[in-house]
SEKOLTOR-414561 format. One record per residue: residue number from 1; x, y, z of N, C-alpha, C in turn; residue in one letter. Coordinates in nm, 4 decimals. Example, Ala and Ser with C-alpha at 12.3 -4.5 7.8 and 13.67 -1.06 7.14 Angstrom:
2
<pt 1, <1.3190, -0.5690, 0.7800>, <1.2300, -0.4500, 0.7800>, <1.3200, -0.3300, 0.7800>, A>
<pt 2, <1.2850, -0.2250, 0.7080>, <1.3670, -0.1060, 0.7140>, <1.2900, 0.0030, 0.7870>, S>
//
This chain:
68
<pt 1, <-0.5135, -0.0025, 3.8590>, <-0.5953, 0.0722, 3.7673>, <-0.6844, -0.0234, 3.6892>, X>
<pt 2, <-0.8065, 0.0166, 3.6667>, <-0.8979, -0.0692, 3.5938>, <-0.8932, -0.0453, 3.4442>, X>
<pt 3, <-0.8389, 0.0659, 3.4002>, <-0.8293, 0.0956, 3.2577>, <-0.7247, 0.0046, 3.1943>, X>
<pt 4, <-0.7657, -0.0733, 3.0951>, <-0.6723, -0.1689, 3.0350>, <-0.5652, -0.1019, 2.9503>, X>
<pt 5, <-0.5859, 0.0238, 2.9112>, <-0.4847, 0.0931, 2.8308>, <-0.3854, 0.1700, 2.9159>, X>
<pt 6, <-0.4019, 0.1693, 3.0486>, <-0.3140, 0.2469, 3.1361>, <-0.1685, 0.2022, 3.1258>, X>
<pt 7, <-0.1453, 0.0726, 3.1120>, <-0.0086, 0.0209, 3.1034>, <0.0327, -0.0125, 2.9605>, X>
<pt 8, <-0.0494, 0.0246, 2.8667>, <-0.0206, -0.0024, 2.7266>, <0.0904, 0.0908, 2.6777>, X>
<pt 9, <0.1881, 0.0376, 2.6047>, <0.2956, 0.1239, 2.5537>, <0.2418, 0.2335, 2.4628>, X>
<pt 10, <0.3016, 0.3515, 2.4717>, <0.2574, 0.4631, 2.3881>, <0.3216, 0.4602, 2.2502>, X>
<pt 11, <0.4337, 0.3875, 2.2357>, <0.5068, 0.3826, 2.1090>, <0.5593, 0.2420, 2.0830>, X>
<pt 12, <0.5860, 0.2141, 1.9546>, <0.6518, 0.0894, 1.9155>, <0.7857, 0.1245, 1.8521>, X>
<pt 13, <0.8829, 0.0362, 1.8689>, <1.0174, 0.0576, 1.8156>, <1.0459, -0.0434, 1.7046>, X>
<pt 14, <1.1051, 0.0075, 1.5977>, <1.1367, -0.0758, 1.4820>, <1.2815, -0.0548, 1.4405>, X>
<pt 15, <1.3450, -0.1609, 1.3942>, <1.4745, -0.1509, 1.3271>, <1.4434, -0.1466, 1.1784>, X>
<pt 16, <1.4913, -0.0418, 1.1106>, <1.4638, -0.0257, 0.9684>, <1.5949, -0.0327, 0.8911>, X>
<pt 17, <1.6000, -0.1238, 0.7950>, <1.7151, -0.1336, 0.7058>, <1.6660, -0.1112, 0.5642>, X>
<pt 18, <1.7455, -0.0457, 0.4839>, <1.7074, -0.0147, 0.3473>, <1.6258, 0.1136, 0.3405>, X>
<pt 19, <1.5881, 0.1506, 0.2179>, <1.5133, 0.2742, 0.1961>, <1.3959, 0.2498, 0.1030>, X>
<pt 20, <1.2965, 0.3373, 0.1124>, <1.1832, 0.3347, 0.0203>, <1.1106, 0.2023, 0.0202>, X>
<pt 21, <1.0775, 0.1554, -0.1005>, <1.0029, 0.0296, -0.1147>, <1.0843, -0.0920, -0.0700>, X>
<pt 22, <1.2157, -0.0770, -0.0620>, <1.3012, -0.1883, -0.0212>, <1.3293, -0.1902, 0.1288>, X>
<pt 23, <1.2684, -0.0989, 0.2031>, <1.2926, -0.0926, 0.3476>, <1.2327, -0.2149, 0.4168>, X>
<pt 24, <1.3060, -0.2642, 0.5144>, <1.2593, -0.3782, 0.5940>, <1.2406, -0.3304, 0.7370>, X>
<pt 25, <1.1181, -0.3392, 0.7887>, <1.0844, -0.2946, 0.9234>, <1.0702, -0.4166, 1.0133>, X>
<pt 26, <1.1501, -0.4208, 1.1202>, <1.1440, -0.5303, 1.2166>, <1.1051, -0.4738, 1.3523>, X>
<pt 27, <0.9973, -0.5247, 1.4095>, <0.9497, -0.4805, 1.5407>, <1.0504, -0.5269, 1.6466>, X>
<pt 28, <1.1080, -0.4320, 1.7222>, <1.2107, -0.4701, 1.8200>, <1.1765, -0.4304, 1.9632>, X>
<pt 29, <1.0651, -0.3605, 1.9860>, <1.0322, -0.3253, 2.1231>, <0.9221, -0.2213, 2.1335>, X>
<pt 30, <0.9054, -0.1717, 2.2565>, <0.8006, -0.0740, 2.2856>, <0.8564, 0.0353, 2.3766>, X>
<pt 31, <0.7804, 0.1448, 2.3877>, <0.8228, 0.2569, 2.4724>, <0.7015, 0.3159, 2.5430>, X>
<pt 32, <0.7244, 0.3636, 2.6646>, <0.6234, 0.4329, 2.7430>, <0.6737, 0.5731, 2.7742>, X>
<pt 33, <0.5840, 0.6698, 2.7728>, <0.6187, 0.8052, 2.8145>, <0.6444, 0.8041, 2.9643>, X>
<pt 34, <0.7486, 0.8734, 3.0103>, <0.7761, 0.8805, 3.1538>, <0.6702, 0.9658, 3.2241>, X>
<pt 35, <0.6591, 0.9502, 3.3539>, <0.5567, 1.0220, 3.4304>, <0.5678, 1.1732, 3.4169>, X>
<pt 36, <0.6904, 1.2248, 3.4091>, <0.7063, 1.3702, 3.3979>, <0.6900, 1.4184, 3.2530>, X>
<pt 37, <0.6752, 1.3248, 3.1582>, <0.6530, 1.3607, 3.0190>, <0.7755, 1.4109, 2.9452>, X>
<pt 38, <0.8929, 1.3979, 3.0059>, <1.0148, 1.4508, 2.9447>, <1.1019, 1.3444, 2.8776>, X>
<pt 39, <1.0554, 1.2215, 2.8763>, <1.1356, 1.1161, 2.8165>, <1.0551, 0.9905, 2.7952>, X>
<pt 40, <1.1253, 0.8811, 2.7676>, <1.0613, 0.7530, 2.7407>, <1.1360, 0.6415, 2.8122>, X>
<pt 41, <1.0629, 0.5389, 2.8498>, <1.1210, 0.4153, 2.9005>, <1.1076, 0.3134, 2.7891>, X>
<pt 42, <1.2200, 0.2520, 2.7502>, <1.2220, 0.1577, 2.6393>, <1.2332, 0.0150, 2.6895>, X>
<pt 43, <1.1645, -0.0753, 2.6222>, <1.1782, -0.2183, 2.6469>, <1.2107, -0.2822, 2.5126>, X>
<pt 44, <1.3356, -0.3279, 2.4985>, <1.3831, -0.3820, 2.3713>, <1.3885, -0.5341, 2.3741>, X>
<pt 45, <1.3396, -0.5973, 2.2684>, <1.3511, -0.7419, 2.2518>, <1.4754, -0.7771, 2.1712>, X>
<pt 46, <1.5310, -0.6771, 2.1056>, <1.6516, -0.6951, 2.0251>, <1.7254, -0.5621, 2.0192>, X>
<pt 47, <1.8571, -0.5686, 2.0028>, <1.9381, -0.4481, 1.9875>, <2.0031, -0.4554, 1.8497>, X>
<pt 48, <1.9603, -0.3684, 1.7585>, <2.0128, -0.3758, 1.6217>, <2.1584, -0.3318, 1.6136>, X>
<pt 49, <2.2312, -0.3942, 1.5213>, <2.3708, -0.3550, 1.5002>, <2.3874, -0.2781, 1.3696>, X>
<pt 50, <2.2793, -0.2728, 1.2899>, <2.2834, -0.1932, 1.1672>, <2.1451, -0.1342, 1.1428>, X>
<pt 51, <2.1351, -0.0484, 1.0421>, <2.0082, 0.0167, 1.0134>, <1.9825, 0.1303, 1.1118>, X>
<pt 52, <1.8576, 0.1635, 1.1297>, <1.8215, 0.2712, 1.2211>, <1.7031, 0.2279, 1.3064>, X>
<pt 53, <1.6863, 0.2916, 1.4222>, <1.5725, 0.2647, 1.5097>, <1.4698, 0.3754, 1.4877>, X>
<pt 54, <1.3460, 0.3354, 1.4603>, <1.2368, 0.4297, 1.4390>, <1.1331, 0.4055, 1.5479>, X>
<pt 55, <1.0896, 0.5140, 1.6143>, <0.9860, 0.5043, 1.7169>, <0.8585, 0.5657, 1.6611>, X>
<pt 56, <0.7505, 0.4873, 1.6600>, <0.6224, 0.5317, 1.6067>, <0.5158, 0.5258, 1.7149>, X>
<pt 57, <0.4239, 0.6221, 1.7117>, <0.3127, 0.6222, 1.8067>, <0.2333, 0.4939, 1.7883>, X>
<pt 58, <0.1948, 0.4341, 1.8995>, <0.1187, 0.3103, 1.8994>, <-0.0281, 0.3449, 1.8805>, X>
<pt 59, <-0.0801, 0.3197, 1.7605>, <-0.2212, 0.3481, 1.7355>, <-0.2906, 0.2228, 1.6857>, X>
<pt 60, <-0.4210, 0.2307, 1.6691>, <-0.4986, 0.1121, 1.6327>, <-0.4595, 0.0568, 1.4957>, X>
<pt 61, <-0.4090, 0.1410, 1.4039>, <-0.3662, 0.0935, 1.2728>, <-0.2528, -0.0074, 1.2868>, X>
<pt 62, <-0.1544, 0.0211, 1.3754>, <-0.0428, -0.0712, 1.3953>, <-0.0923, -0.2039, 1.4504>, X>
<pt 63, <-0.1884, -0.1978, 1.5445>, <-0.2419, -0.3203, 1.6039>, <-0.3142, -0.4044, 1.4996>, X>
<pt 64, <-0.3884, -0.3392, 1.4097>, <-0.4611, -0.4114, 1.3062>, <-0.3652, -0.4797, 1.2104>, X>
<pt 65, <-0.2540, -0.4107, 1.1734>, <-0.1548, -0.4686, 1.0842>, <-0.0915, -0.5916, 1.1471>, X>
<pt 66, <-0.0596, -0.5816, 1.2760>, <0.0073, -0.6898, 1.3449>, <-0.0822, -0.8141, 1.3521>, X>
<pt 67, <-0.2119, -0.7920, 1.3693>, <-0.3063, -0.9021, 1.3803>, <-0.3408, -0.9667, 1.2475>, X>
<pt 68, <-0.3099, -0.9003, 1.1374>, <-0.3459, -0.9522, 1.0043>, <-0.2553, -1.0648, 0.9627>, X>
//
């Protein structure tokens, strides 16, 4: 495929510990929508043992934050 976004992950995964202003978000992986649209394929760089995993849509705002 020539489209550079074709293989781009649709979501990012974060481990979140704490709440509110004290929450700590750690980027732990990415996710792609499956071909049938009924699930996700996850690629994790870390497996958290505490906190919670949050999956967020991968949009240009996240990319801008990461590059800053």
